[in-house]
C-alpha positions as CSV (number, residue, x, y, z in Angstrom):
1,M,-33.0,104.4,166.2
2,A,-31.1,104.4,163.3
3,N,-28.1,104.4,165.1
4,S,-28.8,101.6,166.5
5,D,-29.9,100.0,163.0
6,S,-26.5,101.1,161.5
7,S,-24.7,99.2,164.4
8,T,-26.4,96.4,164.2
9,A,-26.0,96.3,159.9
10,T,-21.6,96.9,160.7
11,L,-22.3,93.8,163.2
12,S,-24.2,91.7,160.7
13,A,-22.1,92.8,157.7
14,P,-18.7,90.6,159.4
15,L,-20.8,87.9,159.7
16,P,-21.2,87.2,156.4
17,L,-17.8,88.0,154.9
18,A,-16.3,85.5,157.5
19,R,-19.1,82.8,156.1
20,K,-17.8,83.7,152.8
21,K,-14.5,83.0,153.5
22,E,-15.1,79.8,155.1
23,D,-17.2,79.4,151.9
24,V,-14.4,80.2,149.3
25,T,-12.2,77.5,150.8
26,P,-14.4,75.0,150.0
27,I,-15.1,76.7,146.6
28,G,-11.5,76.9,145.7
29,S,-11.1,73.3,146.6
30,K,-13.9,72.5,144.6
31,I,-12.6,74.2,141.3
32,T,-9.3,72.6,141.7
33,E,-11.2,69.5,142.0
34,L,-13.1,70.2,138.9
35,N,-10.1,71.2,137.2
36,E,-8.6,68.1,137.9
37,S,-11.7,66.3,136.8
38,R,-11.8,68.4,133.7
39,T,-7.7,67.7,132.8
40,E,-8.1,63.8,133.6
41,L,-11.8,63.8,131.0
42,L,-9.7,65.8,128.7
43,N,-7.1,63.4,128.8
44,R,-9.6,60.6,128.4
45,I,-11.4,62.0,125.7
46,Q,-7.8,62.9,123.7
47,G,-6.9,58.9,124.1
48,L,-10.2,58.2,123.0
49,K,-10.1,60.4,120.2
50,Q,-5.9,58.7,119.5
51,D,-7.7,55.3,120.0
52,L,-10.5,56.1,117.4
53,Q,-7.7,57.3,114.9
54,S,-5.8,54.2,115.4
55,W,-8.7,52.0,114.9
56,R,-9.9,54.1,111.9
57,S,-6.4,53.8,110.7
58,K,-6.2,49.6,111.2
59,L,-9.6,49.6,109.5
60,D,-8.7,51.4,106.4
61,T,-5.7,49.1,106.3
62,Q,-7.8,46.1,106.8
63,V,-10.2,47.4,103.9
64,K,-7.5,48.2,101.2
65,I,-6.3,44.9,101.9
66,Y,-9.6,43.0,101.5
67,R,-10.0,45.2,98.3
68,D,-6.5,44.4,97.0
69,E,-7.7,40.6,97.7
70,L,-11.3,40.9,96.5
71,S,-9.4,42.4,93.1
72,E,-6.9,39.4,92.8
73,L,-10.0,36.7,93.4
74,K,-11.8,38.6,90.4
75,K,-8.8,38.9,88.1
76,S,-8.4,35.1,88.8
77,L,-11.8,34.4,88.4
78,N,-12.0,35.9,85.2
79,V,-9.2,34.4,83.9
80,E,-10.3,30.7,85.0
81,V,-14.0,32.1,83.1
82,V,-11.9,32.7,79.7
83,Q,-10.0,29.3,80.1
84,L,-13.5,27.6,81.0
85,R,-15.3,29.4,78.3
86,T,-12.1,28.1,75.4
87,E,-12.0,24.7,76.7
88,F,-15.8,24.2,76.1
89,Q,-15.7,26.0,73.0
90,E,-12.5,23.2,72.1
91,L,-15.1,20.0,73.5
92,K,-18.0,21.7,71.4
93,N,-15.7,21.7,68.3
94,T,-14.9,18.2,69.2
95,L,-17.7,17.0,69.3
96,Q,-19.2,18.6,66.2
97,Q,-16.3,17.3,64.6
98,Q,-17.0,13.7,66.0
99,Q,-20.5,14.0,65.1
100,E,-19.7,14.6,61.6
101,D,-17.0,11.7,61.8
102,V,-20.0,9.4,63.1
103,T,-22.4,10.6,60.3
104,A,-19.9,10.6,57.8
105,S,-18.9,6.4,58.6
106,L,-22.5,6.0,58.9
107,R,-23.4,7.3,55.6
108,N,-20.0,4.9,54.2
109,L,-21.0,1.9,56.1
110,G,-24.3,2.2,54.5
111,D,-22.8,2.5,51.2
112,S,-20.4,-0.2,52.0
113,A,-23.5,-2.3,53.1
114,G,-25.1,-1.8,49.3
115,D,-22.1,-3.0,47.6
116,D,-21.7,-5.4,50.4
117,A,-25.0,-7.1,49.6
118,Q,-24.8,-6.9,45.9
119,E,-21.4,-8.8,46.4
120,A,-23.2,-11.3,48.5
121,Q,-25.6,-11.2,45.6
122,E,-23.1,-11.8,43.1
123,P,-21.3,-15.1,44.6
124,K,-24.8,-16.7,44.6
125,V,-25.5,-16.4,41.3
126,D,-22.3,-17.8,40.7
127,V,-22.8,-20.4,43.0
128,E,-25.8,-21.1,41.2
129,D,-23.6,-20.8,37.8
130,Q,-21.5,-22.9,39.1
131,K,-24.3,-25.5,39.9
132,V,-25.7,-25.3,37.0
133,H,-22.4,-25.6,34.9
134,S,-21.1,-28.4,36.8
135,S,-24.0,-30.2,36.8
136,A,-24.2,-29.5,32.8
137,E,-20.8,-31.3,33.0
138,E,-21.8,-34.2,34.5
139,D,-24.3,-35.0,32.2
140,I,-21.7,-34.2,29.6
141,E,-19.2,-36.6,31.3
142,K,-22.3,-39.5,31.8
143,K,-23.4,-39.3,27.8
144,D,-19.7,-39.9,27.4
145,E,-19.4,-42.6,29.4
146,N,-22.5,-44.0,28.1
């Protein structure tokens, strides 16, 4: 029986080798297919890396442009703020000067009104004096006529 076992073993051994050869061919084509797929994926990954690098570069450029624009706007706004502060200070000074001028004019007007009041009273006295004086002259003339 040992003899029959070894002959069966020899007969059965070539069968798995034949199966292995059949299986080797599809495995080889699968390996080739996987290698091609791997190469394709690596190429896609490389392309994506390049796209990402390009995108980052464009983004960095855009960020730099925006920062420069913001910097210019900030400078421009600061200049305008300084100009507005100067204009407001000048306006404040002008208004203070005008207020002082109006106050002085009102004082002068008040003083002048007092002087005018005195002058207005003096002519009244003069008019009264003239009436008295003219009536006295009339009396004298009447006496002379009589």
